Steps between C-alpha positions, in 0.01 A plus 500: 500500500272749659131538401274777588131390554369835365717462192385143455142629486575689175538165327239285693162523658474305825331506840758315702688651788872498503529192720283312240712621211813384690337161567399445140831600362695277740274197426542587133875464510608874551624524857396812708797561710378816677198736535550856611322830494600743219555764771528496871218664706493871537217761508437880477752549209346707213615654167619849554596791260824696589400864454832662608846410637713726714829462679496422873649804688680282760608189301680476162376153415132565599236685287157616582228417252132621479289205385131450414349192637170545333317626806500872402792610721876508444716309738855580603732212475874490585676252267869401435449317172733626228252440215220718653372754242222735450201354289557146604235244612643302795362282787421699815466314830247711706529547879358177646631289225673173585769376259673171472736423791242651749605846405235752619477845337420806712526873467854570603759783498832458313769749576251757582261445205158326544433199290145379450570144369765330298571477125585138437761305311407151353708320754315675786165357373644150453494546115880473450576536131865577491451878484622762732317809629136566490255277320403724205149426359337593174432862439133414450469307826184609683588732783354372835449147378595217739829357383407146559188545289681697227782249456267200567736373764241253658634231273676170573817352346563135427854369469498200267767232450492431129663165396745509207255330266225766540655797321140586384410582860765771542242772443175629621349377183639158553369469848164623390488232238569234759233639732252509217574136437455433874146638502514880477210666327628690203834563337547812287773702354523847646792585264318446171565786268227643282699771326717350223852618424659372190873438432696272272433126527777300323631150466826480686677357188439831316802712448469828693483824308845652523521857639565686815277251702381143453390203710617137406568155630805324364427166336685302770294657769149463339425167682601653844294817426200424276309821603645843555306823526683841513288818515650841473298730725571871541420628849485329837296542813658729752315338796263202554179549678493422871284176456768365258790600727311327784454189299879488431571525868255213585685288243818542695676743260658835556425782258785564250373718215136542392564321163684207667232484767225483248674210320555315828130541583403353163744202555348434843147536356541279185811309541664658196846634574560838317798737450541867391808640331576874489430541121753782463786279606440229250734501199375354173208309643470168694611150405420177695812278469727270683784670691852512349817397672642780714184713508414669833167637617490795735211355702251708698621355824830680459705204391676438167400157391727286287268342239526151349402383149199301632349815655231685306529880480316804370765707333531828301789606270719563794441162672280329754239729681326207677536144592177359354239417756733569798633845539540830310820713456585834660580669162144471384318506839198741560597803708346822615629654168327238281239650260448202259512130562511180299260257671604143475253211539630162391471130535831324567520124511564373858798297382665818368482667841533208747818508702650806354395731788629263766824469310550875524378519861175673407146449625235711328121480475511482120758215492290307755186521273676439169685196647173348595315590186293806399187493282640520148193676371496773760776749411335709221171517691678636812698742304177637363361528853800678635485753213129566569568558869795731433264712284259529799795613729684736278527661162669229297516409130575172329752533226354244271781512254740391773273234658514133401374152600714231360358143514649173399413138589316510836480190705225253387202446727543165682242221438445265790290190522317428835340159553209487737587147629862610566380822675265294728758235568769757615259713699319205652151634426252545212451829323207606290601596153328844533696563811835429339409713207399791712813488711731492208305765304513743804882449497514634156544162308304423177334166541375253248329178600636182344420135535677412826531858653604833369747678271613822672697798359712681752476885515802705402568599866527147631850369429464239769233304318658241273377145578200316628623494856502886504124503410423254768677707754298803383165314543612385836602835643216700354225251595664494848735259659282527819227337277692179438337191664652359828515120530610279786803292405392154362724197510633208706728568787765241557837477664795555263870426553702786630694585178526869551807657363749663731382842384149427601608362837718810564212733431272302732748510787547885469135561461434297803754723691299811393712603200330661200633418156585791268613526142738788416646616168791308360648836410637740764696825497873493488512687829291228667722235348815673639344516846480110513739369239748767409705282273211316335544412128131494436396614155387859443187567279560664166151653503398535861144618598656752736822552695344312789475189285838520324684174592410134559493430874790307657312468828141482613569715803460841320149427393399362843658808673295733270184303585578511867557871490178548316302316766691654790400847378137396505487417880558130466678417831564122432646403153598153381567459128649245267562460135599208281664613180803515281810702526732562208875519435678534157485140421227322711172537691434357849170429677513649846274513802539831703307650780503779755343587834449835674310647792305313775615137562144399572160637459380713793342287772451494879714207579850635422695820495548664164845484330652550166636224286869402529759287332379174675143550381618486145736216571218301642293549177797398286561193728133411444559510125816296513320231710370378156844336458531301827788301376717790428719686762478887444772705672435862583823696491570864610528734207660854517580584133155512339450857354126532590493333840590608851848368567410377855153356413559287177569132427554283193331160473746217390466147384830314498673835477293635209280803551137440427355810661545799727310693766539800720404846598489774229812725523409808705616731215240349270235493771548878544501563131163329464352681805452187712489577873539133604731226402410294195623139451548325165578141386544319180534133396626359165204278398696333225771384750241379750331297227808280477505416864353169638136583623340168597356439843505158655276382779678349811305306753461662851712360775291324773762607758497827698690809393731682745596867506815639634623864488856604453625856551828593336731803553629591152758764379340786304702404184334160466155505341211311642447317172845353524442375853170351387650339201774334715254359740289361216796334340617336821143376610401144440165381369327518835518882498181588329533881522728780621343832547630831629252652734685775685792741445651715780770754525573697817697578817507133624691386203865568412565790270490416128269199553139419473281214602276263308250248641427193293208263544578144400231234433621149518313190412589153390289285276612158666508560874449745773809732550679493825662797678841363391396496142388869530825600676706340236327695222546827690865435560549412123340828395690703760829348379414593139426866577821543700691411191384821323596732770521565881145406565401396858185379686335787673497447879 
């Protein structure tokens, strides 16, 4: 959500600068994600009046305008905007002006006509609002006024990350309430209406007066909609003042229609969603009810929505005209021809709205607010304010005989007990009673001291305050988490047995190897699922949050790849990630460890040449993990059929012929799709299968006799893998061979075609005696005989 600092000052008196506001909000639990100016820098742009417009003699698409810039002389301006007309007030960039993008304005000649400046569109001033052509200002805009001053552009915008439990903060008013609680000076209501407008106030159980028009709530829907206001207003504003249009832009919204824009502004200001129906299109009045099987709504987004019986609708005699709290319909929408509206301001219970928008693939500002909870006392008050402002902007008239507020059983105010000892125990510090009472009172709660603490009544706008822990959280965040005391740890340090679980040990190994643990969503898109597991039978969600979170994941790799891509696009040149989590199929869940590496193999340093990671870097990391099971023989076998991995750089990990994991390079097709300019390497291990393997380590006394090293170089056909040769040697070796290690690989002109050479280092040591050369030679011959049995392998000369 975007917040204008100038707009915020309508509700609140404060002396803080923008950085201090951002700090207080963030420390108070509302994250400030970004700070930016309301408009980019530009100068020498003034309000000008277009006096006359004539065709350009040499260009069909250009016209010549005479404009008054307020300095007593008319300026000639050549302009190609289609919406240029005589009598307009428009922005004029004078010669010498500098616009966003380092565009400098000078006197110029266009197709033989002199142009003494430039008339500006919104986009050319960095004020993009979705419109095309010149930025048209109010007819009363002062000619010659500096545009930045006139539009109050020296403002700053905060982008806030509002958590789902804080629906009350999805408005300027809500943020102002929090800042007031955090220490701002004075909170006031700039929307208070002094002029009273009367209309019918009825109990929702009353039967509506039958006639050509009525407003009602069906009995089955009264719990879902306990408050509904519908005002019939003749006349609508033709244009909003510049300062309101500019507020709409700063809120991140494009202009649609003056009436719709006005209602959006009130929603951003107060948090109360509003809707307007074209009154002349409504047949027989409005009724709040549950949808009927087979009904369809022609929604404003251009789609026809198939409604279900658990969806609340606003309907007239012909059928639904709006999906309550979510979206309106095209048949009753406000257009340029609208002359009368029915203004809707209602309270819908969150449970009646939650999930419906996502089920239909919708995401609207109204639904977001109703799902989280809107102040249930607010709707009639906001309707009164909108009516008053409409009367300031245009000639309008309330048709009182066709205007109604229907009220039923509103939610009860929540009573919450807060114990002082519990508060101090949880927060770890004492609080004076007066401080607690002041904090909670500034938050809008009604406080009554009782014997062991306080009894608090939550305000109607705070749906998230329900239990004692909620109040403790409020005291903590408003008093300031940075004021919590810091203590050194106190306790006895003593050695404890190593009883870490395999999961903990795996984490420690990967963290020691410079991996970062991530937690990704258990839901992914069907497209991402098909990239990695095209035939997966993982369950699909019946009510997904979005199309990107539609199915349960059958692999951890899609989430890791998205995280890798996110970091790579932010100039991270060395990425090592892992995740430990569950994957899903139709009938079971499995705990999996997965990881990926990308970019530089090592951090930049003077001692070695920079290089990118390769398959063997990843294999080394996986081997370090598998070393937790020293009694188990793990076999790495070439893999060419895995959908997501490069056929020439992939392997499966086997234990007694059973796959327990996999590793390899990401398939080039996927790497290109995710805009990765370097190879990425992935692995996974089945933790549940590893848990069943023997894990114990046993100490063996060191031999007092010397160890000997002998090297053996073999010439091997290309079709025999190095792992098969190593396995044959290990199987043939006796107990005196302590280690067999490959330390070199060669392939070149000195070898026969179709072969390669491997050099093995053999470490031999006996525990009972010193080995002789004959002993060593016997071991070498035994291993050489073994490897010759798997193919035409020879000693390299």
